[in-house]
N, C-alpha and C positions, 0 to 999 in steps of 0.2 A: 054803855059804850064809852071807850076811853077818849080823852081829849086828844085830837090830832096834834096839837101843839106840843104835847109832852113827848111825842115820839119822834118828831123831826124827820130826818132822812134815814130810815132804818136800814141796818145791815146786821148780818149775823155776827155774833161775838166770835173772836178768834178761836175760842174753844169749841165752837159748834160747826158742824159740816153737814151739808145737804148731800146725801148719797142715794144712789139707786140700789135697791136690794134685789138681786137676781132671784133669790128664793121666793120672797114675798111678791115680787113683781110690782113694787111700788117704791116711792121715795121714803127715805128715813132721814130724820134729823138726829145725827149722832153727836154725842158730847161725852166728856169723861164719865165712865162707868154707867152710861145709860144711853137709850135711844128711844125716839118717838116714831112710830109708824104714821105716815101722813096720808090723808086723803088727797085726791087730785087737786082740790081747791087750795088746800094749805100748801102743797108743793108749788103750785103756780104762784102763790103769794110770795113764798120765800125765794123763789128763783129771781124775783124782781127786787128783792131787798139787797141792793148793791151799795147803799150809802149815797147814791146820786139822785134818787127819786124821792120826792115827798110822798106822804101817804095819799094825798089827793091824786098824784100822778100814778101811783099804784092802782088806785081805784079806777081811774080813767082807762088805763091799759087793760085791766081785767074786764071792765064793762065792754070794751071793744072785742076782747077775746071771747067772752061768753055772751054772745048776741042774744038778746031777749031776756036776759036776767035783770032783775030789778036793781038799779044802781044803789039805792039806799040799803038794800039787803047786802050787796057786795061790800059797801062801805062799813056796815056794821060787822060783818064777818072779818074783814081785814083788820079793823081796829081792835076787835076782841082778841083775835089770834096774836097780833103784835103785842098787845098789853100783857097777855098771858106769858108769852116768851120773854118779854122784858122783865117781868116779875121773877122768872126763873134764871135770869142772868144770861140768856141765850141771844139777846138782841141788844144792839147799841143804837143810839140815835146820833 
């Protein structure tokens, strides 16, 4: 799991865009010369990455949205996704 303090208040890089794909009927993260199809959870995480919320606030919001889900599991998934996107240069803190 990535250290929350290294991510800060995450937001998408200017080169990355969250888009709905009408063909696939799911969200995609598009960036120069590539795109990632996102599952529902990843799309919900990225919708919250506005540069205003901390990782802890993202987890709190998602825990309220996905009632009954384990908060630690949500926190692990959030930090793992954010760390992977940051490594690819698709996320800023």
